[in-house]
Structure formats: structure tokens, C-alpha cells
ZAKOLDO-471540 format. One record per atom (N, C-alpha, C): y, x, z. Coordinates in steps of 0.02 Angstrom, whole numbers, plus 50000, padded with zeros to 5 digits. Each point is the difference from the previous one (the first is absolute). Example, Ala and Ser with C-alpha at 12.3 -4.5 7.8 and 13.67 -1.06 7.14 Angstrom:
// ZAKOLDO-471540
497165066050390/500594995550000/500605004550000/500534998249964/500595004250003/500554996150037/
This chain:
// ZAKOLDO-471540
538155157153731/499664999850059/499505006649994/499875004050055/499635004950001/499284998950018/499495002249964/499334999250010/499705006450036/499805000650067/499725006450023/499214999849994/499785006349990/499244999949993/499755006550041/499554999050028/499635006350055/499315000249962/499995006049993/499225002349977/499505001450045/499464995950005/499425000650051/499625005249985/499905001249929/499585006349983/500165001549929/500015007249985/500195002249926/499455005049990/499725000149938/499415004149970/500345007249995/499585004350000/500245007249997/500225001149922/499854995349955/500195001649934/500734998449989/500404996550052/500604997249983/500475004750043/500505002949988/500435003350033/500564994650036/500045001350067/500364995150038/500765001049980/500265004749987/500765000949985/500134996249928/499485000049959/500084996749937/499804993250005/499614997750048/499934993450010/500604996450029/500235002750043/500654997750027/500564998849958/500175005749950/500404999149945/499904994449953/499304999049984/499874995049956/500034992550027/499864999350068/500164995050040/500694997349990/500495005550020/500684998749998/500314998249931/499715002149954/500154999149920/499744992149991/499474997850031/499754994849989/500244993450038/500595002250047/500274994750039/499724999550071/499555004250013/499724999550077/500225006650032/500174998450068/500205006250036/499485000950057/499725006149994/499575002950040/500185000950080/499584998350048/500205000050067/499375002350038/500045003650058/499495002350045/499824994650051/500404993349995/499944994250042/499334996149972/499634998550038/499374996449985/500164992350006/500694998150013/500214992249999/500404999549937/499935003549942/500365000049942/499774993749951/500274997749946/499944995049970/499305000549974/499685005049970/499345001849975/499685006550032/499464998450019/499455003950028/499525002549952/500025005449966/499675001949932/499495004650019/499324999949984/499595004549984/499945001249930/500035007049978/499865001849937/499375004049997/499564997849932/499395002649991/500065002249924/499605006849996/500055002549929/499284999349973/499964997449931/499384998749966/500005003649925/499415001249987/499705002349937/499504994749960/499984994650032/499504995049977/500244997349928/499554998449953/500154998949934/500434992749995/499854996250052/500334992849991/500865001950000/500215005350042/500665002149996/500185004449943/499625005349993/500265004649953/499844999349925/499604994949982/499914998049930/500284993449981/500364999149941/500234993849978/499494998049945/499644995250025/499454997349953/500214996549942/500694996750007/500164995649938/500295004549953/500295005650016/500235004949941/499685005249996/499424999750031/499435005749990/500305007450017/500405002250046/500215005750010/500125000750083/500105006650016/500135001050075/500734997250025/500104998650060/500654997450025/500065003450065/500705000150004/500375003750066/500364994850032/499964992949980/500384995050026/499824995050038/499254999350010/499624995250030/500105001550078/499944994350040/500025000850073/499664993650031/499845001350067/499694993350025/500404998050056/500174995150017/500364997550070/499474995750040/499905002050060/499784995550057/500554997050043/500084993349995/500594997250025/499684995550067/500335000850055/499894995750055/500284993149999/499914995650044/500174992550005/500745000049991/500435005550031/500764999850001/500095008049977/500605000349975/500295006849985/499995004850067/500094997550057/500125004150054/499315002450034/499434998049963/499235002550006/499895006949966/499455001250017/499815007649959/499924997549927/500265005349963/499915000949931/499675005949981/499574999249956/499635005949966/500145001449925/500155005549978/500205000649938/499415005849971/499714998149941/499585006149974/500245002349938/500195006250000/500345002549932/499585005749967/500175002349940/499665004849958/500415006749994/500734999550010/500365004649978/500754998350014/500455004849977/500734998250012/500294994049985/499794998949932/500244993649967/499834994050031/499374999450011/499614993850028/500394998550074/500045006350036/500324999750058/500794997650001/500325001849956/500674997449984/500014992349995/499504997949960/500044992549977/499784997050052/499555001950040/499754996550060/500574998250053/500355005550011/500624999450041/500554995249977/500074999549921/500464995549987/499754993350000/499294998649995/499754994750007/500034996950076/499865004150039/500024998350077/500744997950024/500605003749968/500604997550014/500174993849975/499734998349937/500124992949969/499714994850035/499325001850023/499534995650039/500424996650075/500145006250026/500274997750065/500654995250003/500285000449938/500634995350006/499844994249962/499364998749985/499824993149959/499584996050056/500284993749993/499674995350058/499274998249979/499815001449940/499324997749973/499585006550019/500055002850052/499525005550025/499184997049999/499665003449971/499314997750001/499475004550028/499554998250049/499505004250033/499515001649952/499745006150006/499355001849957/500115006249969/499425002349958/499925006549958/500314998149929/500365004049974/500354999049936/499965006849962/499624999349948/500055006849952/500514999149950/500485005349990/500684999449965/500005004549945/500174998149953/500155005149940/500434996949950/500305003349951/500504996749956/499624997949946/500324995149950/499654996649941/500005004349958/500665004049987/500145004649943/499885007550021/499735004349952/500005007850016/500775002150000/500324999249953/500775002549996/500364995750012/500434999550041/500554995250028/500675004749997/500394998049959/500635004650007/500664996849975/500535003050014/500754998649982/500155006249948/500534998149949/500215004849957/500794999550002/500305005550000/500745000849988/500025002849928/499954994549949/499905001549941/500494996349952/500484997050024/500504995649961/500535003949970/500434997049957/500625003049964/500504998550052/500555004250000/500564999250049/499995006150046/500464999350038/500155005250054/499345000650043/499665005550004/499445001450055/500214998250059/499574999450052/500044998950077/500445006650026/500204999550051/500275005150040/499465003450027/500045006350018/499455003350025/499804997650076/500554997350042/499734996650055/499674994149988/500224995649957/499704993549986/499205000549978/499995006149958/499345001949968/499465001450060/500245004350048/499625001350063/499834994350032/500464995750011/500004992850038/499454995949970/499934999649928/499514997049967/499375002650007/499875006850007/499355001950019/499764998350063/500434999650051/499874998150071/499804992549994/500424995049959/499784993949974/499284999649993/499875004449943/499354998249970/499445001850049/500095004650048/499375002050044/499994993750045/500634997050019/499964994050053/499674993449965/499915000549938/499734994549965/499385001549967/499715004850018/499245002349978/500005000049913/500555003049981/499995002749930/499755006549989/499605002949964/499855006849992/500215004149952/500424998749953/500325004249962/500804998249982/500395005249990/500634999749981/500045003249949/500394996649945/500085004949935/500785000849996/500125007149984/500765000649975/500015001649927/500414995749972/500045001249931/500724994749974/500585001550031/500544996549974/500185002649934/500194993749958/500125002449929/500575004449992/500454999750049/500675004049996/500005006450046/499505002050009/499825007850023/499975003949939/500415003349992/500005003749934/499545005549993/499715003650048/499585004850005/499254998049993/499924992949997/499374997449986/499944995949932/500544999049973/500094995849934/500425003049951/500644999050002/500375003549946/500095007149993/500045003550064/500025006950001/499325003550023/499464997049986/499365001150030/499875008049986/500225001949950/499785007849986/500435004350050/500524997650035/500435005250043/499635000250059/499965006050042/499735000450059/500454997150061/499644996750041/500394996650057/500485005050032/500744996850010/500385004150047/499654999650068/500245006150039/499695000950065/500134993950040/500514995650003/500134995150049/499604993749978/500024999149940/499484994649973/499285001350028/499755006249976/499375001450021/499884998850077/500475002250042/499964999950069/499974992850024/500324995649963/499994992950017/499384996649989/499695001549943/499384997849975/499525002850051/499965005850022/499475003750039/500044996350070/500624998950030/500074995650066/499614993049983/500204996649950/499804993649990/499205000549993/499585004649968/499365000349999/499725001950057/500375004650041/499795001750074/499974994250044/500474995749995/500064993350046/499374995849976/499844999749936/499304996649976/499405003050031/499955007050005/499525003350029/499914998550074/500504999550031/500004999450075/499874992350008/500044995449956/499854993850019/499354997549962/499625005649984/499334998249966/500074995149930/500555002649959/500154995449946/499905004849932/499724998349954/499945003549939/500695000949959/500265005449983/500645001349967/499905000749924/500154994749956/499905000849937/500755001749966/499995004349960/500655001549958/499944999349921/500394996449975/499954998749928/500515004749960/499775002349937/500375003349959/499964996949931/500574998849968/500074996349936/500365004949953/499495004349963/500305004349949/500074997749924/499634993349998/500034997149931/500574999249965/500624998650025/500584999849964/500065005149950/499885007050017/500195005449947/499365004849999/499474998750031/499495005549999/499685000549938/499775005549966/499735000749947/499275001850025/499634995349976/499194999250022/499675006149979/500255002549942/499575005649960/500255007050026/500514999250042/500375008050009/499685002550068/499785007749986/499805003250055/500525001350053/500535000849973/500635001850046/500104993850050/500034992249967/499984995550045/499564999450052/499335001049974/499414999150037/500065004750064/500265006949990/500075004150055/500654998250041/500424997149980/500674997450045/499704993250033/499574995849973/499694994550033/499595002550066/499625005049983/499515003450046/500495003150058/500475002749987/500425002350053/500324994650048/500234995249968/500234994050034/499604997350044/499344997649975/499464997650041/499825005350053/499995006249983/499845005350068/500465000050041/500704999049990/500534998850048/499884994350039/499734994749976/499904993850042/499435000250039/499485003949986/499355001550034/500235004250062/500405004849976/500185005250050/500344996550059/500404994849989/500414997050059/499594994350034/499345000149973/499614995850038/499684993749967/500194996849943/499854995549966/499214999050004/499694994150015/499304999550005/499744995649942/500304998349963/499944997749920/500555000449955/499854999749935/500555001149944/499924993749967/500594997749980/500034994949949/500325002449934/499684999549943/500305002449935/500164993449971/500684999549987/500334993149985/500174999949929/499704996549960/500214999849920/500354993549990/500294996250049/500284993449997/500735000749968/500214994849963/500704999249983/500155005749965/499585002349941/500255005449956/499774996949931/500275003349935/499814998049945/499244998649985/499684995949972/499394997349989/499625003849945/500315004849965/499775003549951/500165007750007/499605004549969/500155006950002/500675000749961/500395004250032/500645002649970/500105007149975/499755004150025/500045007649977/499595000349940/500265003949944/499605002549945/499275003650031/500035004250035/499335003650025/499624995850039/500184994750023/499534994550032/499734996449952/500334997049949/499824996649956/499365003749951/500255006049998/499385004649952/499385001450037/500115000150078/499425001850039/499584994150019/500274994050005/499634995050037/499994993449949/499494996350002/499894993949955/500464995350030/500124999050067/500484994950030/500185002150073/500514995150023/500295001550065/499455000450058/499524996049995/499484999550049/499565007450012/499975002649931/499475006150002/500465006350033/500675000249979/500425004350022/500054999350085/500074994250024/500084999150066/499315002250041/499504999149973/499305000550027/499885006950006/500235004349948/500005006550012/500255003750045/500734997550005/500425002650055/499634998250076/499854994449999/499814996950070/499315003650011/499535000549957/499415001950018/500105007350022/500415005349964/500115005350017/500255000850063/500604996550021/500204998850075/499474999050036/499684994749993/499374997550049/499695006750020/499655003549948/499565005950010/500345004550046/500685001749992/500275004450043/500024997550076/500174993550009/500214997150059/499244999450042/499414998649965/499464999150026/499715005950045/500235005249960/499845007050043/500185000750077/500714996450005/500284999850066/499774993250033/499674995849968/499824993950038/500504994549997/500545001249952/500454995350000/499954994949936/499924992850023/499804995449944/500684998849951/499874997849946/500494998749954/500044991449978/500504997649992/500164993649978/500444999849936/499864996849945/500334998849947/500304993049994/500514999749984/500404993049981/500165000349920/499634995749970/500114999749922/500654998849978/500205000749934/500614999049970/499974992550001/499504995849981/499944992049988/499674999150063/500234998250060/499694998950058/499824993050024/500094995549955/499924992650013/499584995949941/499684995050010/499644996949949/499364997850017/499684998449952/499224997650015/499595006650024/500195005549979/499515005850013/499635002449955/499974997249945/499605001049944/500375002149936/500635001650004/500395000549943/499855007349966/500155000649946/499695006449956/500255006350034/500595000750026/500255005550033/499615001350068/500064994850029/499765001550077/499255000450001/499614997049955/499275001549985/499915006749985/500365002449956/499905007849980/500175004550059/500534998850036/500085004050065/499524998550042/499724994850016/499554999450050/499275003349981/499955000149937/499305002549973/500095008850006/500635002549995/500065006649988/500125003350061/500254996450047/500255003850068/499274999750039/500045007250033/499425001550052/499934993250047/499504997550006/499724993750040/500295001450071/500085006450028/500225001350073/500704999050004/500374998449947/500734998650000/500174992650017/500304998550047/500254993950007/500534998749945/500084992849982/500514998249955/500444993950031/500605001649999/500444994350017/500014992949964/500074994050022/500004995249950/500444994050047/500454997449956/500434994550039/499734992749981/499384998849966/499874993249993/500154997649930/500054993849996/500114997249944/500715000749965/500475000450044/500695001549984/500275005750048/500545002949974/500375005050043/500054998350067/500314993250008/500074997750077/499424993149983/499485001350030/499354995449990/500164993150048/500014994049979/500074994350040/499414999850045/499385001949977/499324999350027/499505006649969/499745001650056/499505004949972/499204996850031/499575000649956/499274996050022/499525005149983/499444999850044/499385004550011/499765000449924/500014995049955/499704999549937/500305005049955/500675000050007/500405004349959/499845006450018/499945002350060/499915007050023/499295001049974/499544996050010/499265002149979/500065001049931/500324996249953/500075000949929/500275007449979/500645001350046/500185007449988/499535005150014/499684999550054/499435005050024/499505000749949/499784994849966/499485000549945/500235003749939/500644998549981/500305002949944/500125007450008/500315001150057/500345007150011/499535004850043/499404998750014/499615004350040/500205001950074/500284995450026/500295000650069/500424994350016/499954997450069/500424995150026/500655001449998/500404995449990/500805001149999/500325001250072/500505004950009/500315001350051/500654994549991/500114996150035/500654994949977/500625003450034/500425001649950/500755001050011/500304993449995/500104996050053/500284993650009/500765000050001/500484997549950/500625000249993/500314994350043/499805000150058/500354995150060/499965005050056/500554999750042/500534995449989/500665003149960/499845005649958/500485002849955/500504995949977/500685000949996/500494995449959/500375003949959/499825004849964/500495004749960/500084996349935/500285003249956/500264998549932/500254993049992/499554995649979/500294992349979/499884996250065/499865002850051/499844995650063/500435002350059/500595003049978/500465003550055/500414994450037/499944993049968/500364995350044/499634996650045/499365002549992/499554996150049/499855004550064/499884995950051/499815003950062/499224998250019/499535004149998/499264998849995/499855000350074/500034994650045/499795000650068/499434994450010/499704997149950/499534995250003/499255003050032/499584995550008/499375002250015/499465001449943/499715005750006/499475001049949/499564995049994/499924997749929/499614994849983/499675000649934/499554995849979/499634998649940/499555007749979/499735002350056/499605005149977/499364998050033/499395000749958/499354997650011/499615003650066/499884996850050/499705001850049/499275005449988/499794999649945/499415002949973/500175005749961/500705001149999/500245005549957/499785007650020/499875000750068/499745007550034/499375000649965/499594994449982/499335003049971/499965002849937/500684999649962/499915002049931/500645003949986/500335003250051/500535005349992/499975004850052/500335004949990/500075006150041/500604999550043/500294994450000/500524998650046/500624997749973/500494999550039/500724997249980/500545004350038/500515001649947/500575004250035/500534995349978/500464999050050/500614994849987/500625003549981/500314999349945/500625003649985/500564996050042/500415004350034/500514996850039/500624999449969/500514997050034/500695000249975/500415005050017/500575000749971/500445005750026/500324999150063/499794993550036/500264998450065/499415000850047/499945005350035/499425001350041/499854996250054/500614997550041/499884995950045/499754992349993/500314997449944/499794993949967/499324999349972/499845006849973/499264999649967/499574998950059/500165002350050/499384999650062/499774992850005/500364995649990/499844992050011/499424999449960/499995001449932/499544998849946/499385004250020/500155006250015/499505005050009/499574998650059/500254997250046/499654998250054/499444995149991/500334995149959/499444995349979/499505001449944/500255005749964/499435002649957/499495004950033/500245002950055/499525003550047/499454995550029/500294993350015/499454995150039/499514998449943/500184999349942/499534998249950/499545005549995/500325006049982/499525005949987/499535001850047/500224998450058/499445002250062/499534993850008/500144994249995/499564994350001/500054994249942/499835001549943/500164994649953/499694993850014/499404999550020/499764993550015/500354995650055/500165003450054/500444996950051/500684998349983/500285003049945/500695000449993/500334992349986/500454999650042/500394993049997/500715002249987/500374997949938/500645003549977/500574997250044/500024993350016/500534997050040/499955003450072/499415000250030/500015003050071/500115007350004/499845004049941/500115006350004/500795001249986/500334995649960/500615000149989/500484999150056/499884996050044/500334998150054/500005005450045/499365003450013/499955007050043/500375004149968/500015001349940/500305005949971/500734999150008/500414995049994/500684998650014/500155001150078/499534997950026/500215001450068/499975007750030/499505004149968/499935005650004/500575004149969/500204998149950/500585004649977/500714997350018/500104993550002/500694997750016/500145000250073/499404998950038/500004999850073/499974992950017/499714998450065/499914993850029/500604995850004/500605002750014/500544995150015/500264998049935/499985003849943/500254997349946/499474997449942/499374999150025/499504998749966/500114992249963/500174995550039/500084993049975/500515000549943/500615003250014/500445000249950/499795003549934/499585005850006/499855003349944/499404996049961/499614996650030/499684994849968/500294994649956/500584997450022/500394995149974/500295002949934/500335006550008/500195003149943/499545002349948/499485002750025/499475002149959/499674995449956/500004994450022/499764993749964/500444999849929/500655001450007/500414998249938/499965005649957/499705005350022/500005005849947/499175001549973/499694994349987/499285001049986/499815002549932/500535000049958/499895001149929/499785006749988/499375000749966/499685006149988/499414996949955/499645006449964/499504998149961/499414997350034/500024999350069/499404997250048/500154993050015/500614998349996/500204994450036/500434994949957/499864992650014/500474994749978/500695002650014/500514999949965/500665003050025/500394994750037/499774994150010/500404994450030/499895000150075/500475000750038/500035000050075/499604993250028/499565000350032/499584994250029/500424995950044/500335002550052/500414994450036/500554997149972/500385003449957/500584998649964/499794994649950/499585001149962/499714995649952/499754993150036/499665000350052/499814994550024/500624996150037/500555002250031/500524998250019/500494996649944/500035002649941/500334996749947/499644994349967/499345001649998/499634993049974/500074994350058/500005001350065/500024995050042/500754995849996/500415005149983/500774997449995/500074995149949/499625003049941/500114996449933/499694992550012/499354999550027/499734993650015/500394995350055/500255003150049/500294996450046/500754996849976/500275003849953/500634996849964/499784994649964/499525000749965/499744995749934/499704993750048/499675000550047/499574993950014/500084998850083/500375004150034/500014998650064/500825000750025/500215003250055/500564998750024/500435006749988/500555000249957/500335005749978/500315004350054/500264995950057/500265003850051/499535004150030/499424997250015/499465003950033/499715005449955/500024999749941/499815005049945/500615005450014/500614998850002/500495004750008/499975003250071/499884997150053/499885002550059/499485005350008/499494998949972/499335003549995/500085006549956/500304999349950/500215005449962/500495004450025/500524997250040/500565004650037/499565004750051/499634996150037/499495003250046/499645005849966/499794999849947/499655004749968/500545005249981/500504999549972/500435004649985/500295003850067/500014997850049/500265002650067/499295004150024/499514999849982/499425003650014/500125006349961/500134998549938/500095006549951/500635004550034/500454996050015/500625003150029/499915004350066/499574997150041/499805004050063/499555006349989/499534998749954/499545006049977/500365005649975/500464998349954/500425004149964/500385003750049/500264996650047/500515003350058/499605005050042/499434997550016/499575004350036/499795005549977/499815000849931/499695006649964/500665003749978/500504997950005/500735004049982/500385002050064/499754998150062/500325002250059/499885006850020/500515002750042/499905007050013/499445001850040/499744995450045/499505000850051/499264998949957/500004999849942/499324999049973/499575005850009/499374998450011/499485004750028/499875005749956/499894997949931/499955006049946/500555000749956/500465004950024/500615001149960/499925003149935/499485004349990/499835001949932/499754995649949/499554994850021/499864994049967/500674995649974/500354999050051/500604995549992/500515005049941/500035006250002/500435002349958/499764999149927/499225001049998/499704999349934/500084993649962/499964994150045/500064993049979/500774997649995/500515004650008/500674996250001/500104996549939/499905002149938/500174995149943/499664993350001/499365000050015/499644993650001/500224996750060/500165003050058/500254994650063/500654997449973/500445003749966/500654997049976/499874993949968/499535000449946/499904993849965/499684994850026/499625002350064/499594994550030/500604996750036/500445002550030/500504997450046/500454995049949/500085001949935/500354995649958/499614993349982/499375001550014/499644994249990/499954993950042/500135002550064/500184994550048/500564996149978/500625003449969/500594995949982/499794996049942/499545001549952/499814995649941/499564994050037/499585001150036/499504994750021/500504995150047/500525002350022/500534996350054/500324996549940/500235002249941/500464996249959/499564994349976/499395001349981/499524994349980/499934994350057/499995002250059/499914994950058/500654995550000/500555003649986/500664996050013/500214995649940/499785003449939/500384997349927/499434995549969/499325001650018/499514997049953/499654994450029/500074998450059/499604994750036/500274993249990/499994998549931/500134993249973/499724998949946/499754993449986/499634999449933/500504997249953/500705000950015/500444999049941/500335007149988/500384999549945/500295005749979/500395004550047/500175006049998/500295003650054/500774999649985/500445000350048/500775000649992/500155007849966/500584999649970/500215006649964/500015005650041/500244998250071/499945005450044/499365002950011/499544994750001/499185002650014/499775004549939/500174997749938/499865003949946/500265007049997/500624999850020/500385007350010/499665004550045/499784997350066/499695004450055/499465003049977/499514995049973/499365001549978/500045005749938/500424999049961/499955003949940/500385005950020/500395000650061/500285007350011/499495003450037/499544997350035/499555003950042/499435001949952/499834995649948/499535001749941/500165006349971/500604999549979/500315006649965/499895006050045/500165000150063/499965005350043/499285002850007/499494994750006/499365002749994/499765002749932/500264997749951/499775003149935/500215006649986/500685000950030/500225007349998/499715005450034/499634998450048/499535003750039/499295000549973/499845006049960/499394999049980/499385002050040/500005001150067/499565001950043/499544992450006/499385001149992/499394995149996/500084996250073/500264995050020/499924996550053/499994992949987/499494995550024/499974993550003/499664997949926/499775005149962/499664998349959/500454996749935/499684994849964/500494996149956/500164994250034/499684996350047/500094994150029/500694998450020/500375003850031/500674998350027/500504998849949/500015005449949/500454999249951/499864994149946/499404999349986/499834993849963/500154993750030/499994999550071/500114994350031/500764998750000/500425005950010/500674998550001/500244998049934/499655003949945/500274998349924/499764992049985/499454998950016/499874992949992/500434994550039/500275001950037/500384995650055/500684998949960/500225004449974/500674999149965/499984998349919/499384998849987/500074997849923/500284993649989/
């Protein structure tokens, strides 16, 4: 559906051509007709209520004010302070006009978190250039203000960090950063020299400076110095002689890099080698005490993939390390030991008060960019409005946004069966309830009715699987990424149907029934993609004992 907007007035501080471009990027179509869906006055403000973030005690360029009429078709006024607040206001208007809960009145809008970002920082094949540019567009549509480029398998940033970028690689990075700039998004680039760097070497220091200078030249607005996933002690003889420990060596390098970047107004973020825990361990405390307090520190929480993150944990980290943490949240990433999982569940178990005690959250995405958008859309909702965040409502909206309205119901049914992650109970809600009801009905009710109901549930899986694998599916890119999981999902319909046919009796099954269920159970086990949690295979196994 196209939403048209007519500008009733535009302040001189805003270029109309750019305004129209931002509107289109936000999902609005500017028109000269005053019968459009939205009639909008734009006002420019320098008042402290909009230009100062009192919660975080710093200036902000993201707050805006909306004055809404009784209905969307009435006069709307937005008051902005700069390009970014204008962009977010237009994104907000696009969302509100399609929301039936339009509310009249004046609203001051600003994000809960200062830094709200996504990271391409996983192990495995990096995204294609086209997918990366598309993800920047996605970030802008969802009010994320930072995109970080740091895939582990980009050799120029990790394994071969000393080697100058090839021209083609440099040009692609420059284009990605340019897209960020056009969309008012900060472009962070991470460099990971720690696998081979000699901290005491002047030669390596010069090579690191040269690589960072290249990243700044192509437009990076912040730099991340990543010491993660490397040996946790000094390796080179010269370093062992020069420094008392790893933290001291890393602080010296980071502080020197920070001093050089500060001249150009480029902030630095450091990721520690041990980047999870309580935050007061010997290494991390030494690093926190030794780093310039103006350098942000990445932190993943109590675990590499933290099941929950609380405000009290963040406050403890801040007290010990002289700065609030900037969370590198390893969700929805599914690399290394998690490759069999597909993380498209909602963001949850993050404290609504976390924004008060942290510098923000950046979410590490999967190697599957399109599928990552589902979780990332819910993350963006939380980061924008932590107090008002409802995980299930956000999840349904995200699936509709990414999969498309015509496939949303089928995608919701499928997504319920791949909930397994560090954030979520792995068992699918609907299937677990169906199997529990089936077992109770067989034992205490009518076995025939039990079989009929479970067969109907199997048919629901079958229909959803067929819709999501059909040639006319709305999001073909998403479909291609999900193929292995959808294949197993379709097999699950056969497994549920086998239970409905052969296990709907309180007496022992026939040999034919045992054989049928054993066969489908073996096929499920042969496919290690994580679908249906453990509940389906456990139920099948228990049935044939």
C-alpha cells in the first residue's frame, strides 16, 4: 500500500529535494496534491527539550515531536532538530498511518538507547555486497543508527590485516559506507589484528595505523579494535619482555590508536579478548582501568550468547571499568556450534532499564541476511522503546514485514518450530500443546477424536510448509535461505501424521505402526537442522518403546 504525503510547510533549514528523498526511503510518497493520505507541516527547533538527552546527559540529534489530529487524514505537525530526527519522524509517520491504534495528541519521541546497531561480524561467508547495501536500507527503515562491518572471514580485516585493501574490496566498502552516510547511519568498521600482531612492534603499529587510515579515508565514522577470539596471553617474546600482561599491551595499542583518531573526531570501540562474564575479572578489570575512559568497550554479558542481560549487570560493569558497556549481543547470530539453528525468534530477556546503564546494543546478525531481519526488526523495536516493547506483538509485526502479509500466517507457524536459541525455550509452543492434548485424550478421552485432532494439526503444518516452499512466495530470498529448515518442517507433518494414525490407542501399537514411526524418527534424526526442538523426536521415541 502506498502512503502519500503533502508538505503544507517546510522550514528553510530543510532542503526539499532531500526531504522528498528521505520520505521515499521511509515508505512515503511525496505529492503536490492536498488530498494525500498525510498533510504535514514541518517545523525546525533548537529547544533543549529536543536537542538534549537528559537520561544519558548528552546532546541528541534523534528526538522529534509529533502533533497528530483525530485521524491520519487531518493536519499533522512534526518538529525536528536535524536530518536524523527528520528521518525517524517520517519512519514513525509511515508506521502510524498503517496502525489502527492512531492516537490524537502531542508526542515527544526519542529512542531509549543511544547506540542501536547491527553487526556483520559472524564466522562464515560474508554477505554479498548487494545484501549488505540492502541491510543498510533495512537499518534506516527500522531506526537503527549504526551498522558495523566486521565479518570474521574478510581477510583484509583479520587474517591478512597487514595487507592493503585491493581496489575492488576498498570500493565496495566505500559504497557501503556511502550508503550509510546517505541514510544518516553511522558506519563502524572493525579491524582484528590480534591473531598475529606484535604489540611491541613499531612496524606493526605503523601497519595498523595505515589500515585504520584507509578505513577513515573511505568514510568510516567510527573504528572498532577487536581483540576477540585470540590467545588470552602474550605470545611473542618481544611482547612478553615489554608488557606485564595482555591487558597492558592491548591498552597501549588502543590508547595510541584513540589519540590518533581523536584528532579527526573518530571514536574508538574496543572488544576485549575475554568479552563475557561478570565484568570484574582480572583481565577485564585491568583493561577497563587502563583504557582511556572515552573509549567504548564491547561486552556480551554474562555469557558469549547471554540468555538475559540486566541493568544491574551493566551497572556493575560500569563501576568496575570506568564506562558503561556497549553490548555486542550475539543474537541472532548462528555461527560455529549454532549452525543447525535458525534464529528468527523475537528479542527477549533484555531489561527495560538497560538503556540507563549502557551505551547501547549492537546485534550480531546471521550469515543469512534476509532471515536475520526478523529478529533484527524486533531488536530495533526494543532499542527504540524498551519500556513499551512487547516481544510477541513485535515478532508478528516483524514476520509480516519481512515475509510479506500473504505468507505471514504460514511463516508464524513455521517460526514457532525453530525457537531454539540462547534466548528462548527450544520447544515449539503450538506443537507441544497439540502433543500434550493428544496424549491426554488418548489416555482419558476418545482415542479416535485424539487422532482426528492431531491429524488436523499435521495438515496445518503440511499447508504452511507448502505455502512457504511455493514458487509464488512473496520473499524469494527468505525462502532460499530457509530451504533446509523448511524441508525438515515438511517432514514433521509426516511424523505428526504417523502419530495420529498409529498412536491413537491406549494399547500397544501394531508392528506396522512401530515400523512407520521408527522410519520417520530415523529420517528426522538424520537431518540435524534444529526444527521442533526435542519434543517431536522424544514423543516418537517414547511411543515405540
